[in-house]
Rosetta silent file (secondary structure, phi, psi, omega in degrees, C-alpha in Angstrom):
SEQUENCE: MKIIIHGGFFSESDQSHEIKTAKQNSLKEIAKKAYEYLQDHSAFDTVAYAVSLLEDDPLYNAGTGSQIQSDGIIRMSAAIMDGETQKLSGVINIQDVKNPIFVAKDLIREDDRVLGGQGAKNYASSHGFDDFSTEIPQRRKEYEAKRSNGGKGTVGCVAIDKDGRLAVATSTGGKGFEIPGRISDSATVAGNYANSFCAVSCTGVGEDIVSNATAAKIVTRVTDGMNLQTAFSKTFEELKTIDGFAGAIAIDKEGNIFHQDSYPTMVFASFDGKNFEVFS
SCORE:     score description
SCORE:     0.000 S_00000001
   1 L     0.000  129.987  179.091    0.000    0.000    0.000 S_00000001
   2 E  -147.001  158.543 -179.899    1.318    3.396   -1.022 S_00000001
   3 E  -146.633  144.881  173.106   -0.002    6.889   -1.570 S_00000001
   4 E  -139.645  138.210  179.638    1.209   10.091   -3.213 S_00000001
   5 E  -128.828  156.064  171.902   -0.530   13.469   -3.255 S_00000001
   6 E  -133.605  156.130 -179.940    0.197   16.819   -4.872 S_00000001
   7 E  -122.453   29.950  179.674   -0.927   20.341   -4.143 S_00000001
   8 E    80.248 -160.481 -179.784   -0.175   22.015   -7.461 S_00000001
   9 E  -103.733  152.200  167.879    2.658   24.450   -8.071 S_00000001
  10 L   -68.582  132.805  171.337    3.984   27.250   -5.937 S_00000001
  11 L   -95.979  173.411  179.843    2.939   30.592   -7.411 S_00000001
  12 H   -58.887  -31.676 -178.995    4.900   33.806   -6.958 S_00000001
  13 H   -77.137   -7.151 -178.568    2.602   34.699   -4.066 S_00000001
  14 H   -98.717    8.730 -168.791    3.478   31.418   -2.332 S_00000001
  15 L   -79.945   -6.049  178.862    7.187   32.077   -2.043 S_00000001
  16 L   -67.170  150.513 -179.933    7.237   33.115    1.614 S_00000001
  17 H   -61.122  -36.887 -177.305    8.844   30.671    4.009 S_00000001
  18 H   -63.659  -44.489 -178.738    5.668   30.560    6.099 S_00000001
  19 H   -69.454  -41.464  177.429    3.451   29.453    3.199 S_00000001
  20 H   -59.168  -46.659 -179.507    5.975   26.890    1.953 S_00000001
  21 H   -63.653  -41.346  179.857    6.269   25.413    5.420 S_00000001
  22 H   -62.478  -42.104  179.049    2.500   25.391    5.877 S_00000001
  23 H   -66.678  -42.314  179.520    1.980   23.538    2.594 S_00000001
  24 H   -62.347  -44.401  179.395    4.691   21.003    3.370 S_00000001
  25 H   -65.738  -40.299  178.925    3.250   20.310    6.833 S_00000001
  26 H   -62.984  -46.960 -179.745   -0.268   20.099    5.422 S_00000001
  27 H   -61.617  -40.921  179.409    0.730   17.657    2.683 S_00000001
  28 H   -63.435  -43.131 -179.617    2.562   15.454    5.158 S_00000001
  29 H   -66.471  -42.630  179.997   -0.420   15.375    7.507 S_00000001
  30 H   -67.674  -40.456  177.269   -2.903   14.641    4.710 S_00000001
  31 H   -60.730  -40.862  178.814   -0.687   11.910    3.259 S_00000001
  32 H   -65.218  -45.887  178.547   -0.488   10.291    6.689 S_00000001
  33 H   -61.657  -41.510 -178.775   -4.261   10.481    7.235 S_00000001
  34 H   -67.104  -37.220  178.339   -4.913    9.097    3.763 S_00000001
  35 H   -66.625  -40.277  176.507   -2.521    6.213    4.306 S_00000001
  36 H   -61.932  -39.752  178.291   -4.245    5.338    7.578 S_00000001
  37 H   -64.811  -35.270 -178.617   -7.578    5.439    5.735 S_00000001
  38 H   -64.581  -22.784 -178.884   -6.136    3.150    3.054 S_00000001
  39 L   -57.568  -35.030 -174.369   -5.618    0.390    5.628 S_00000001
  40 L  -121.825   13.818 -178.527   -9.339   -0.396    5.630 S_00000001
  41 L  -137.070  162.312  178.571  -10.510    1.078    2.340 S_00000001
  42 L   -73.774  164.093  174.620   -9.967    0.604   -1.366 S_00000001
  43 H   -58.742  -38.909 -178.964   -7.643    2.776   -3.410 S_00000001
  44 H   -61.170  -48.494  178.256  -10.742    4.253   -5.065 S_00000001
  45 H   -65.171  -36.559 -174.671  -12.286    5.339   -1.764 S_00000001
  46 H   -69.831  -41.627 -178.625   -8.948    6.573   -0.468 S_00000001
  47 H   -64.861  -35.362  176.922   -8.072    8.907   -3.336 S_00000001
  48 H   -65.700  -43.677  179.300  -11.468   10.606   -2.965 S_00000001
  49 H   -61.299  -47.192 -178.700  -10.919   10.971    0.778 S_00000001
  50 H   -61.606  -44.210 -179.129   -7.407   12.390    0.335 S_00000001
  51 H   -67.456  -33.445  176.846   -8.517   14.898   -2.282 S_00000001
  52 H   -62.785  -36.157  177.214  -11.435   15.989   -0.082 S_00000001
  53 H   -66.589  -38.240  176.094   -8.912   16.866    2.644 S_00000001
  54 H   -67.258  -38.686  176.991   -6.949   18.918    0.121 S_00000001
  55 H   -64.447  -30.849 -177.776  -10.176   20.606   -1.013 S_00000001
  56 H   -79.195  -12.805 -177.517  -10.944   21.517    2.607 S_00000001
  57 L   -96.524  115.688 -176.954   -7.582   23.257    3.095 S_00000001
  58 L   -66.168   -4.939  174.757   -7.643   26.875    1.826 S_00000001
  59 L   -65.566  -22.994 -172.171   -3.917   26.657    1.102 S_00000001
  60 L  -111.003  154.490 -179.381   -4.753   24.884   -2.156 S_00000001
  61 L   -87.492   73.672  177.486   -6.577   25.905   -5.300 S_00000001
  62 L  -168.340  149.462  178.547   -9.446   23.424   -5.036 S_00000001
  63 H    54.411 -122.341 -175.488  -12.676   23.291   -3.073 S_00000001
  64 H   -59.503  -33.287 -176.907  -12.554   25.904   -0.315 S_00000001
  65 H   -94.778   16.482 -172.619   -9.431   27.596   -1.696 S_00000001
  66 L   -62.342  145.770  175.913  -10.586   27.797   -5.318 S_00000001
  67 L   -68.910  162.706  179.566   -9.602   30.672   -7.579 S_00000001
  68 L  -104.716  135.920 -178.050  -12.169   33.159   -8.876 S_00000001
  69 L   -81.187  174.846 -170.836  -12.904   33.373  -12.607 S_00000001
  70 L   -62.334  -22.560  178.803  -12.945   36.566  -14.686 S_00000001
  71 L   -94.634    9.917  176.565  -16.626   37.199  -14.015 S_00000001
  72 L    85.855    9.120 -176.761  -16.152   36.977  -10.240 S_00000001
  73 L  -112.432  143.848  175.274  -17.605   33.463   -9.867 S_00000001
  74 L   -91.683  127.826  173.707  -15.939   30.304   -8.542 S_00000001
  75 L  -132.006  133.834 -172.807  -16.330   27.208  -10.703 S_00000001
  76 E  -121.338  155.261  177.046  -14.599   23.939   -9.833 S_00000001
  77 E  -134.895  149.027  179.889  -13.783   20.702  -11.617 S_00000001
  78 E  -157.847  152.987  176.887  -12.848   17.255  -10.317 S_00000001
  79 E  -149.194  157.331  177.195  -12.534   13.685  -11.536 S_00000001
  80 E  -140.180  144.968  179.290  -11.843   10.226  -10.187 S_00000001
  81 E  -139.532  131.468  178.705  -10.862    7.049  -12.005 S_00000001
  82 E   -93.345  115.483 -178.152  -10.871    3.444  -10.826 S_00000001
  83 L   -65.028  -27.382 -178.377   -7.972    1.538  -12.369 S_00000001
  84 L   -72.347  -45.507 -178.259   -9.693   -1.795  -11.871 S_00000001
  85 L   -92.947  -14.589 -173.677  -12.902   -0.947  -13.754 S_00000001
  86 L    56.196   34.249  173.441  -11.335    1.811  -15.897 S_00000001
  87 E   -98.246  134.143  174.552  -14.338    3.992  -15.211 S_00000001
  88 E  -115.588  139.813  173.948  -13.842    7.746  -14.930 S_00000001
  89 E  -137.985  151.996 -176.441  -16.411   10.141  -13.506 S_00000001
  90 E  -168.080  169.848  174.380  -16.252   13.856  -12.969 S_00000001
  91 E  -126.605  143.211 -178.194  -17.769   17.302  -12.679 S_00000001
  92 E  -125.441  127.743  177.596  -16.788   20.337  -14.723 S_00000001
  93 E    54.326   44.961  175.730  -17.358   23.966  -13.673 S_00000001
  94 E   -83.974  147.871 -179.393  -19.582   23.055  -10.742 S_00000001
  95 L  -119.795  152.009  166.522  -20.553   25.794   -8.282 S_00000001
  96 L    59.739   41.369  168.023  -21.446   25.990   -4.603 S_00000001
  97 L  -127.790  148.887 -176.531  -20.450   22.550   -3.355 S_00000001
  98 L   -72.717  -45.438 -174.522  -17.893   21.916   -0.640 S_00000001
  99 L  -128.933   90.382  177.380  -16.205   18.861   -2.140 S_00000001
 100 H   -54.764  -30.809 -177.962  -16.478   18.449   -5.916 S_00000001
 101 H   -64.374  -32.320  178.780  -14.523   15.187   -5.659 S_00000001
 102 H   -72.464  -32.829  173.962  -17.355   13.549   -3.716 S_00000001
 103 H   -66.530  -43.519  177.351  -19.861   14.550   -6.402 S_00000001
 104 H   -58.882  -43.952  179.794  -17.488   13.093   -9.009 S_00000001
 105 H   -63.209  -41.064 -179.905  -17.204    9.900   -6.980 S_00000001
 106 H   -61.207  -33.283 -177.818  -20.982    9.616   -6.652 S_00000001
 107 H   -70.873  -12.354 -176.830  -21.312    9.812  -10.442 S_00000001
 108 H   -60.735  -24.149 -177.395  -19.253    6.615  -10.929 S_00000001
 109 H   -88.895   -4.939 -177.489  -22.443    4.569  -10.561 S_00000001
 110 L   -91.319  159.427  171.690  -24.301    6.518  -13.261 S_00000001
 111 L   -72.249  -37.264  177.391  -24.457    5.873  -17.002 S_00000001
 112 L   -98.075  100.213 -165.629  -23.735    9.580  -17.563 S_00000001
 113 L  -101.520   -7.453  176.195  -20.583    9.946  -15.531 S_00000001
 114 E  -126.244  115.918 -177.986  -19.199   13.394  -16.446 S_00000001
 115 E  -119.707  149.859 -178.632  -21.494   16.377  -15.890 S_00000001
 116 E  -126.497  157.302  171.073  -20.861   20.085  -16.348 S_00000001
 117 H    54.248 -132.924 -175.813  -22.147   23.417  -15.139 S_00000001
 118 H   -65.159  -31.236  176.989  -25.720   23.611  -13.940 S_00000001
 119 H   -62.503  -39.253  177.109  -26.309   19.943  -14.728 S_00000001
 120 H   -66.045  -42.021  179.363  -23.541   19.003  -12.302 S_00000001
 121 H   -66.878  -40.466  178.079  -24.984   21.310   -9.635 S_00000001
 122 H   -60.580  -42.113  178.571  -28.497   19.940  -10.160 S_00000001
 123 H   -62.197  -46.082 -179.541  -27.178   16.400   -9.716 S_00000001
 124 H   -59.708  -45.341 -178.253  -25.326   17.397   -6.548 S_00000001
 125 H   -63.903  -39.040 -177.557  -28.402   19.083   -5.077 S_00000001
 126 H   -78.202   -9.338  179.546  -30.662   16.138   -5.860 S_00000001
 127 L  -115.556   25.117  168.824  -28.221   13.688   -4.271 S_00000001
 128 L    87.785   10.557  177.066  -27.856   15.360   -0.900 S_00000001
 129 L   -89.237  114.597 -174.633  -24.887   17.659   -1.456 S_00000001
 130 L   -71.363  153.069  171.934  -25.684   20.877    0.402 S_00000001
 131 L   -61.320  141.337 -177.259  -25.059   24.361   -0.969 S_00000001
 132 L  -153.780  124.645  177.290  -21.725   25.664    0.256 S_00000001
 133 L   -81.078  117.513 -176.980  -19.936   28.929   -0.484 S_00000001
 134 L   -88.729   -6.127 -174.779  -16.337   28.071   -1.289 S_00000001
 135 L   -74.348  134.870  174.187  -15.098   31.650   -1.459 S_00000001
 136 L  -116.662  152.256 -175.665  -12.593   32.800    1.149 S_00000001
 137 H   -54.553  -34.860 -178.395  -11.558   36.456    1.691 S_00000001
 138 H   -63.301  -39.165  179.917   -7.997   35.824    0.495 S_00000001
 139 H   -67.729  -38.411  177.308   -9.187   34.668   -2.941 S_00000001
 140 H   -65.051  -39.596  178.061  -11.408   37.747   -3.325 S_00000001
 141 H   -62.894  -43.583  177.673   -8.465   39.953   -2.369 S_00000001
 142 H   -63.247  -39.304 -179.446   -6.274   38.207   -4.963 S_00000001
 143 H   -62.626  -45.293 -178.495   -9.013   38.572   -7.548 S_00000001
 144 H   -68.620  -33.689 -175.773   -9.342   42.294   -7.012 S_00000001
 145 H   -86.041  -25.911 -171.620   -5.577   42.853   -6.986 S_00000001
 146 L  -134.910   60.094 -176.154   -4.559   40.538   -9.827 S_00000001
 147 L   -60.914  -23.387 -177.295   -7.339   40.371  -12.373 S_00000001
 148 L  -109.645   10.769 -175.490   -4.910   39.343  -15.109 S_00000001
 149 L  -118.383  100.521 -178.550   -2.680   36.993  -13.116 S_00000001
 150 L   -87.097  175.087  179.988   -3.892   33.409  -12.990 S_00000001
 151 L  -114.560 -178.846 -178.775   -2.543   30.423  -11.085 S_00000001
 152 L  -132.617   53.040 -171.389   -1.466   26.912  -11.860 S_00000001
 153 L  -109.558  138.155  175.618   -3.106   25.036   -9.025 S_00000001
 154 L  -156.024  155.237  171.810   -4.645   21.611   -8.825 S_00000001
 155 E  -122.235  154.153 -179.310   -4.659   18.898   -6.170 S_00000001
 156 E  -161.062  164.945  178.968   -4.508   15.166   -6.718 S_00000001
 157 E  -147.023  140.051  171.767   -3.920   11.747   -5.213 S_00000001
 158 E  -126.101  138.530 -178.891   -2.797    8.354   -6.505 S_00000001
 159 E  -143.120  152.710  169.322   -2.995    5.193   -4.398 S_00000001
 160 E  -125.529  131.151 -174.771   -2.423    1.459   -4.565 S_00000001
 161 L   -98.137 -176.533 -174.691   -4.254   -0.676   -2.021 S_00000001
 162 L   -64.423  -19.608  177.681   -3.513   -4.006   -0.330 S_00000001
 163 L   -95.911    7.284  178.866   -5.075   -5.867   -3.262 S_00000001
 164 L    78.535   14.524  179.497   -2.898   -4.074   -5.798 S_00000001
 165 L   -85.644  140.249 -178.204   -5.738   -1.930   -7.134 S_00000001
 166 E  -108.368  149.883  174.860   -4.890    1.534   -8.421 S_00000001
 167 E  -155.794  159.690 -179.226   -6.975    4.699   -8.432 S_00000001
 168 E  -143.267  146.841  174.141   -6.537    8.425   -9.024 S_00000001
 169 E  -141.937  144.184 -177.177   -8.459   11.596   -8.155 S_00000001
 170 E  -142.635  142.017 -178.495   -7.833   15.206   -9.172 S_00000001
 171 E  -144.768  146.595 -178.709   -9.560   18.479   -8.269 S_00000001
 172 E  -149.579  153.407  170.512   -9.082   22.123   -9.210 S_00000001
 173 L   -99.417   11.668 -179.758  -10.475   25.605   -8.756 S_00000001
 174 L    88.116 -177.729 -178.623   -9.201   26.554  -12.212 S_00000001
 175 L   -89.626   -9.667 -179.407   -6.365   28.852  -13.158 S_00000001
 176 L    87.615  130.601  176.246   -8.102   32.001  -11.944 S_00000001
 177 L    66.798   17.335  179.945   -9.464   34.870  -14.035 S_00000001
 178 L   -76.546  165.764  174.785  -10.203   32.534  -16.949 S_00000001
 179 L   -64.934  129.402  177.434  -12.996   33.000  -19.476 S_00000001
 180 L   -55.117  133.771 -177.534  -16.186   31.501  -17.971 S_00000001
 181 L   102.006  -11.669  176.968  -16.802   28.100  -19.510 S_00000001
 182 L   -57.445  141.718  176.886  -13.134   27.165  -19.818 S_00000001
 183 L  -114.139  123.913 -179.630  -12.518   23.445  -19.286 S_00000001
 184 L   -86.925 -177.510  179.143   -9.284   22.403  -17.613 S_00000001
 185 L   -79.037  -19.901 -164.844   -7.454   19.096  -17.839 S_00000001
 186 L   -60.557  -34.281  179.919   -8.446   17.901  -14.360 S_00000001
 187 L  -100.259   24.412  176.788  -11.724   16.221  -15.331 S_00000001
 188 L  -123.716  167.372  179.740  -10.259   14.705  -18.510 S_00000001
 189 L   -72.671  -10.003  175.036   -8.047   11.692  -19.193 S_00000001
 190 L   -72.709  -29.478 -176.877   -5.209   14.111  -20.028 S_00000001
 191 L  -111.346   -8.601 -172.963   -4.983   15.148  -16.381 S_00000001
 192 E  -155.486  104.791 -174.139   -6.415   12.174  -14.511 S_00000001
 193 E  -150.103  144.372  179.911   -6.050    8.582  -15.748 S_00000001
 194 E  -153.805  148.114  165.566   -5.693    5.061  -14.366 S_00000001
 195 L  -142.286 -161.416 -177.217   -5.864    1.416  -15.352 S_00000001
 196 L   -78.004   -5.806 -178.589   -4.603   -1.791  -13.763 S_00000001
 197 L  -101.278  -30.963 -171.197   -1.006   -0.953  -14.739 S_00000001
 198 E  -165.639  154.677  174.888   -0.583    2.665  -13.644 S_00000001
 199 E  -138.588  138.740 -174.049   -2.375    5.754  -12.309 S_00000001
 200 E  -138.611  135.985  170.302   -1.417    9.406  -12.913 S_00000001
 201 E  -122.310  136.833 -177.005   -2.619   12.805  -11.683 S_00000001
 202 E  -113.854  162.091  171.492   -1.397   16.041  -13.282 S_00000001
 203 E  -146.980  160.498 -179.400   -1.149   19.712  -12.373 S_00000001
 204 E   132.013 -148.333  177.731   -0.017   22.788  -14.255 S_00000001
 205 L   -84.033  114.791 -173.834   -1.387   24.649  -17.260 S_00000001
 206 H   -57.153  -39.909 -179.317   -4.456   22.696  -18.344 S_00000001
 207 H   -62.088  -38.223  177.991   -4.162   23.630  -22.004 S_00000001
 208 H   -67.585  -41.984 -178.891   -0.587   22.254  -22.109 S_00000001
 209 H   -65.842  -40.219  177.318   -1.577   19.041  -20.343 S_00000001
 210 H   -66.457  -45.048 -179.303   -4.499   18.491  -22.716 S_00000001
 211 H   -59.803  -32.934 -178.525   -2.380   19.230  -25.798 S_00000001
 212 H   -93.548   -7.196 -176.509    0.158   16.671  -24.607 S_00000001
 213 L    48.777   47.000 -164.315   -2.414   14.123  -23.329 S_00000001
 214 H   -58.696  -56.648 -175.551    0.014   13.773  -20.431 S_00000001
 215 H   -63.723  -45.887 -178.760   -1.658   11.358  -17.987 S_00000001
 216 H   -62.716  -37.763  178.773   -3.089    9.082  -20.682 S_00000001
 217 H   -63.585  -47.304 -178.250    0.278    8.927  -22.472 S_00000001
 218 H   -60.843  -47.869 -178.871    2.184    7.936  -19.351 S_00000001
 219 H   -62.805  -42.805  179.548   -0.321    5.236  -18.409 S_00000001
 220 H   -61.971  -41.399 -179.235   -0.457    3.875  -21.970 S_00000001
 221 H   -67.168  -39.073  175.460    3.322    3.669  -22.173 S_00000001
 222 H   -65.696  -40.953  177.555    3.554    1.799  -18.880 S_00000001
 223 H   -59.114  -36.747 -179.160    0.784   -0.533  -20.077 S_00000001
 224 L   -81.853    1.295  172.277    2.809   -1.185  -23.238 S_00000001
 225 L   116.062   -8.062  176.242    5.853   -2.219  -21.210 S_00000001
 226 L   -69.663  148.533  171.456    7.848    0.926  -20.457 S_00000001
 227 L   -76.782  164.307 -171.519    9.010    1.402  -16.903 S_00000001
 228 H   -60.759  -44.104 -177.143    7.510    4.331  -15.046 S_00000001
 229 H   -65.001  -41.089  179.482   10.553    6.579  -15.181 S_00000001
 230 H   -66.846  -39.716  178.498   11.050    6.083  -18.926 S_00000001
 231 H   -62.113  -41.422  175.983    7.369    6.711  -19.610 S_00000001
 232 H   -63.722  -47.975 -175.734    7.601    9.985  -17.701 S_00000001
 233 H   -58.714  -46.173 -179.436   10.818   11.012  -19.414 S_00000001
 234 H   -64.787  -43.331 -178.464    9.465   10.461  -22.913 S_00000001
 235 H   -66.171  -39.381  179.457    6.175   12.207  -22.165 S_00000001
 236 H   -75.634  -25.808  171.585    7.846   15.239  -20.598 S_00000001
 237 H   -64.528  -39.556  177.547   10.281   15.489  -23.528 S_00000001
 238 H   -67.849  -32.846  176.930    7.239   15.771  -25.776 S_00000001
 239 H   -63.341  -33.365 -179.544    5.836   18.429  -23.446 S_00000001
 240 H   -61.860  -30.587 -176.706    8.972   20.493  -24.054 S_00000001
 241 L   -65.767  -19.538  175.499    8.135   20.816  -27.754 S_00000001
 242 L  -111.906   13.981 -177.586    5.173   23.026  -26.809 S_00000001
 243 L    52.549   45.724 -174.102    7.023   24.646  -23.902 S_00000001
 244 L   -76.537  148.587  179.085    4.488   23.005  -21.641 S_00000001
 245 L  -113.538  109.921 -176.958    4.107   23.659  -17.926 S_00000001
 246 E  -158.895  159.745  170.674    3.082   20.550  -16.024 S_00000001
 247 E  -140.138  157.592 -179.086    3.776   18.206  -13.169 S_00000001
 248 E  -150.995  150.124  173.269    2.575   14.680  -12.516 S_00000001
 249 E  -123.292  151.837 -175.840    2.520   12.012   -9.818 S_00000001
 250 E  -157.514  157.225  168.010    2.098    8.271  -10.408 S_00000001
 251 E  -136.264  138.208  175.499    2.161    4.761   -9.009 S_00000001
 252 E  -101.572  177.674 -173.622    2.490    1.620  -11.127 S_00000001
 253 L   -66.069  -18.876  177.233    1.149   -1.877  -10.456 S_00000001
 254 L   -86.283   -2.438 -179.164    4.429   -2.912   -8.803 S_00000001
 255 L    88.188    9.005  176.393    4.044   -0.099   -6.283 S_00000001
 256 L   -72.877  134.464  178.370    6.746    2.092   -7.790 S_00000001
 257 E  -107.028  140.377  176.754    6.142    5.797   -7.123 S_00000001
 258 E  -147.901  152.385  174.683    7.346    8.536   -9.448 S_00000001
 259 E  -147.139  153.188  177.643    6.883   12.264   -9.916 S_00000001
 260 E  -158.631  147.769  173.733    8.224   14.837  -12.351 S_00000001
 261 E  -138.882  155.877 -178.988    7.605   18.464  -13.211 S_00000001
 262 L   -79.119  -19.519  172.129    8.701   20.725  -16.023 S_00000001
 263 L  -136.190  132.749 -169.069    9.648   23.379  -13.461 S_00000001
 264 L   -76.688   61.779  179.053   10.798   22.262  -10.000 S_00000001
 265 L  -133.604   10.804  176.513    8.061   23.896   -7.951 S_00000001
 266 E   -72.152  137.444  178.285    5.370   21.206   -7.654 S_00000001
 267 E  -101.569  132.932 -175.702    4.469   20.446   -4.049 S_00000001
 268 E  -154.901  165.524  173.255    3.867   16.794   -3.188 S_00000001
 269 E  -150.431  140.446  175.183    4.144   14.155   -0.489 S_00000001
 270 E  -128.803  154.302 -177.923    4.287   10.369   -0.638 S_00000001
 271 E  -151.108  134.127  179.760    4.042    7.767    2.112 S_00000001
 272 L  -118.613   17.056 -178.137    4.437    3.991    2.140 S_00000001
 273 L    96.890  -18.285  179.789    3.819    3.395    5.836 S_00000001
 274 L  -126.418  -44.986 -171.611    7.444    3.918    6.765 S_00000001
 275 L  -119.677  135.128  173.217    8.969    6.704    4.730 S_00000001
 276 E   -97.585  144.057  162.115    7.772   10.170    3.783 S_00000001
 277 E  -125.034  123.269 -177.571    8.987   12.089    0.763 S_00000001
 278 E  -130.061  137.644  176.212    7.932   15.730    0.873 S_00000001
 279 L   -55.612  135.519  178.818    8.784   18.590   -1.447 S_00000001
 280 L  -139.670    0.000    0.000   11.378   20.798    0.173 S_00000001
C-alpha cells in the first residue's frame, strides 16, 4: 500500500517561508491520514478521501481555496478514475459545493458519468450535497488585486491498495481569471487517468496538459511495457516541444512511485507506511 498526493505548483505569491512550510506540513499530515484510511478502504475510496482533505484546506486551489474566474464566480472541476474498472467520472465547472470530488465519486455509478455546469450542480443538489460557499476572503483579495494573473493550481492523489488496485483523483479551482466556460485538464483523461497498470494525476497549465495528453500517455506507455521513469521522461520530452508547464505524480502496479515536473516547484508528499517524501 502506497499513496502520493500533490498540491499544485507554488505561485509567486506562495514564495514566503511561512506558506511553503504550511503547505509542506499540510501535505505530510494529509498523506499520513490518507494512508491510515487506506488500511481499511480501497484505493478508489482513499483517493477521494485524500482529495477531499486537500479541497478543505484553503492553502490549495481546489474546493474551499478555489480561484475566482474573470466574471467573479468560482467554478470547480474534479474527476476520479478506478484503475480496476477503468471507469472515470467527474464534474466540470460546478458551483457551490464543498467537495467536488465527492460529487465526481458519486457519479461513478451513473451511465452519464461526467457532468458540467448547472447539470452538475443539479445532480449534486438532488443527491444530498448541500449548498456551500467556497469563497474565502484571500481569494477575493487576490481577484481584485490581480485580475490578469492566474494560477497553476490543482490537487490530486494516486494510491495502490492491499489488493494491488490503483486509483486516481484530481480536483481544481481553475487557473483564476479565466474565461467563464473554460474546461481544464483535471476532469479529462489528459490530467487524470488510471488502469490496472498505472495511475497518474497532473497539475499545471491545463491547455498544455491536454495538448500533450500527459496522464493518458504515461499510463499507456507503462501498459505497453515501459518502466515508469522512462514513460515519464518520454512524455515530458514531448511536453517540451510546446514549452508546456506541467507536473505529474504516479504509481504503477508494482508499487513504484514517481513524480516529475517541467519546473521544479510542484508540491507533493508520498508515504508507504514507513517513509515520507515531501517537497522541500
